[in-house]
C-alpha positions in Angstrom: 75.6 13.2 -10.1 77.3 14.0 -6.8 76.3 12.3 -3.6 74.8 15.6 -2.3 72.7 16.0 -5.4 71.5 12.4 -5.1 70.5 12.9 -1.5 68.7 16.1 -2.4 66.8 14.4 -5.2 65.8 11.5 -2.9 64.7 13.9 -0.2 62.6 15.8 -2.7 60.9 12.6 -3.9 60.2 11.5 -0.3 58.7 14.9 0.5 56.5 14.7 -2.6 55.3 11.3 -1.6 54.4 12.6 1.9 52.9 15.8 0.7 50.4 14.3 -1.8 47.4 12.8 0.0 45.8 9.6 -1.1 42.8 10.7 -3.2 39.4 9.2 -2.3 37.8 7.1 -5.0 34.6 8.4 -6.7 31.6 6.2 -7.0 32.6 4.9 -10.4 35.7 3.5 -8.8 33.7 1.7 -6.1 31.2 -0.2 -8.3 32.9 -3.4 -7.2 30.9 -3.0 -3.9 27.7 -3.8 -5.8 26.5 -7.2 -4.6 28.8 -7.2 -1.6 27.3 -7.4 1.9 26.8 -4.1 3.7 29.3 -5.1 6.4 32.0 -5.8 3.7 31.2 -2.5 2.0 31.6 -0.7 5.3 35.1 -2.3 5.9 36.2 -1.4 2.4 35.1 2.2 2.7 36.7 2.7 6.1 39.9 1.2 4.7 39.8 3.8 2.0 39.4 6.7 4.4 35.7 7.3 4.3 33.8 8.1 7.4 30.1 7.1 8.0 27.9 10.2 8.4 24.3 8.9 8.6 22.0 6.0 7.6 18.3 6.2 6.6 15.9 3.2 6.6 12.8 3.3 4.3 9.6 1.9 5.7 7.9 1.7 2.3 10.4 -0.2 0.3 12.9 -1.7 2.7 16.0 0.1 1.3 18.7 1.6 3.5 20.7 4.5 2.3 24.0 5.4 4.1 26.2 8.4 3.4 30.0 8.4 3.6 32.4 11.4 3.7 36.0 11.5 2.7 37.7 14.4 4.3 40.8 14.2 2.1 39.2 15.4 -1.1 35.8 16.3 0.4 33.5 14.0 -1.5 30.3 12.4 -0.4 28.9 9.0 -1.6 25.7 7.2 -1.0 25.5 3.5 -0.6 22.1 1.9 -1.2 21.5 -1.5 0.3 18.6 -3.9 0.3 18.3 -7.1 2.3 21.8 -6.7 3.6 23.5 -6.3 0.2 24.7 -3.3 -1.7 22.7 -2.5 -4.8 24.1 0.9 -5.9 26.9 3.4 -5.2 26.6 7.0 -6.2 28.3 10.4 -5.8 26.1 12.9 -4.1 26.3 16.5 -2.9 28.4 17.6 0.1 25.2 18.7 1.7 24.1 15.0 2.0 27.1 14.5 4.3 26.4 17.6 6.4 28.9 19.8 4.5 28.5 22.8 2.3 30.7 24.3 -0.4 34.4 23.6 0.0 34.5 23.9 3.8 34.7 21.0 6.2 32.1 21.6 8.9 33.9 19.0 11.0 36.5 21.7 11.8 33.8 24.2 13.0 34.1 25.3 16.6 31.6 26.4 19.3 28.1 25.5 20.4 26.4 27.3 17.5 28.6 25.5 15.0 27.8 22.1 16.6 24.1 22.9 16.4 24.6 23.7 12.7 26.3 20.4 12.1 23.5 18.5 13.9 20.9 20.3 11.9 22.7 19.5 8.6 22.8 15.8 9.5 19.1 15.7 10.4 18.1 17.4 7.1 16.7 15.4 4.2 19.0 13.7 1.8 19.0 13.3 -1.9 17.5 9.8 -1.8 14.4 11.2 -0.2 13.5 12.8 -3.6 11.9 10.5 -6.2 14.7 11.3 -8.7 17.5 11.1 -6.0 18.3 14.7 -6.6 17.9 17.9 -4.6 15.8 20.6 -6.1 17.8 23.1 -8.1 15.3 25.8 -7.1 16.2 27.0 -3.6 12.6 27.9 -2.7 11.3 24.4 -3.7 14.2 22.8 -1.7 13.3 24.9 1.3 9.6 23.9 1.0 10.6 20.2 0.7 12.9 20.5 3.8 10.1 22.0 5.9 7.7 19.3 4.8 10.2 16.6 5.5 10.8 17.8 9.0 7.1 18.2 9.7 6.5 14.6 8.6 9.5 13.3 10.4 8.5 14.8 13.7 4.8 14.1 13.3 3.8 17.7 13.1 0.4 18.5 11.5 0.5 18.8 7.7 0.7 22.6 7.1 1.2 23.4 3.5 0.4 27.1 3.6 2.3 27.7 0.4 0.3 25.0 -1.4 3.7 23.6 -2.6 4.1 20.2 -4.2 7.6 20.2 -2.8 6.3 20.5 0.7 3.8 17.7 0.1 6.6 15.4 -1.3 8.9 16.3 1.6 6.1 15.5 4.2 5.5 12.1 2.7 9.3 11.4 2.8 9.4 12.5 6.4 6.5 10.2 7.4 8.1 7.3 5.6 11.4 7.8 7.5 9.6 8.3 10.9 7.7 5.0 10.3 11.0 3.3 9.5 12.6 4.6 12.6 9.7 3.4 14.7 9.4 0.0 13.1 10.2 -1.6 16.4 7.2 0.1 18.1 3.8 -1.5 18.1 1.7 1.5 18.9 0.9 0.6 22.5 2.0 2.4 25.6 2.0 1.5 29.2 3.7 -1.5 30.9 2.0 -4.5 29.1 4.4 -6.7 27.1 3.5 -6.8 23.4 4.0 -9.7 21.1 6.2 -9.3 18.0 4.6 -9.8 14.6 6.1 -7.4 12.0 9.1 -9.7 11.6 6.8 -12.3 10.0 6.2 -10.2 6.9 7.2 -12.3 3.9 6.9 -15.5 5.7 5.1 -18.5 4.2 1.4 -18.5 5.3 1.5 -21.8 7.0 4.7 -21.1 8.9 3.5 -17.6 9.8 0.2 -18.8 11.1 1.9 -21.4 13.4 4.3 -18.7 14.7 1.4 -16.3 15.5 -0.3 -19.1 17.4 3.0 -19.8 19.3 3.1 -16.1 20.3 -0.4 -16.2 21.7 -2.6 -15.0 18.8 -5.7 -16.7 17.7 -7.7 -16.2 14.5 -11.0 -14.5 15.1 -12.0 -13.7 11.6 -11.0 -14.8 8.1 -12.2 -13.5 4.7 -11.1 -13.2 1.1 -11.2 -10.5 -1.6 -10.2 -11.7 -5.1 -6.9 -13.6 -4.8 -6.1 -12.0 -1.4 -6.9 -13.5 2.0 -7.2 -11.6 5.2 -6.9 -13.0 8.7 -7.8 -11.1 11.9 -5.6 -12.3 14.8 -6.4 -11.4 18.5 -4.0 -11.6 21.5 -6.0 -10.9 24.6 -3.0 -10.6 26.9 -1.7 -7.6 25.1 -5.0 -6.5 23.4 -3.4 -6.7 20.0 -5.7 -6.9 17.0 -3.7 -7.7 14.0 -4.8 -7.9 10.4 -2.7 -10.3 8.2 -2.9 -9.9 4.4 -1.9 -13.1 2.6 -1.1 -13.1 -1.1 0.7 -15.8 -3.2 0.9 -18.0 -0.2 2.9 -15.5 1.9 2.3 -12.9 4.5 2.2 -9.7 2.4 1.4 -7.3 5.2 0.7 -7.3 9.0 -0.6 -4.4 11.0 -2.3 -3.7 14.3 -5.7 -2.3 13.3 -6.7 -1.6 16.9 -10.3 -2.6 16.8 -12.5 -5.3 15.2 -15.8 -6.7 16.3 -14.3 -10.0 17.0 -11.2 -8.7 18.8 -12.5 -9.0 22.4 
């Protein structure tokens, strides 16, 4: 082979290497992330060219679902985490990452396109469905989406189509709204409220001591079967908290607003 031919061959090989993009891994190639910390998974995904699109906290079960998009081969994956660790990795639809079909909405231009992107990201995701799948029926999917947004934005329940999909979507929207407002204690104005939701899951003795340190005092106490209930009152912030205790731990804490002994 002549020198010219060798040079042409080497150049062609180099061009081929440059022209072929690194293909993003599918979920079955990312299963090694299971059991890793959410922070480690984030580093691994970013190193592989994925971009974080959105995250969704669940109030009812404590799971966090995040969606990641790879622009190179236009695939979307969902990472499910619990207690700071990854529990599942799954391929999901492009819609879950705010994209549709084969197009990349990230390249869209103009105000109208920007509004469309924002709307897509605020839409419900596959994990909001009980089976982790969007409805195949477009009408059911539209009903679910309307219900989800009504629940998310605290609009009145308005199921004029008497659709089960709307009802399911509304419940999912309420769950996400409650998760987004987990930091809020339901009181307005300027008075400082005491934290208590962070004590869920605490051992009963430790939790009771901590509530006392935060200014609460027990004003009522009763049992039902194997479950004990404690009513805690904090006069300074007028918080009346019911603590549900089961198996020696704080199972649930919530501000019930009023109780005859909360005064």
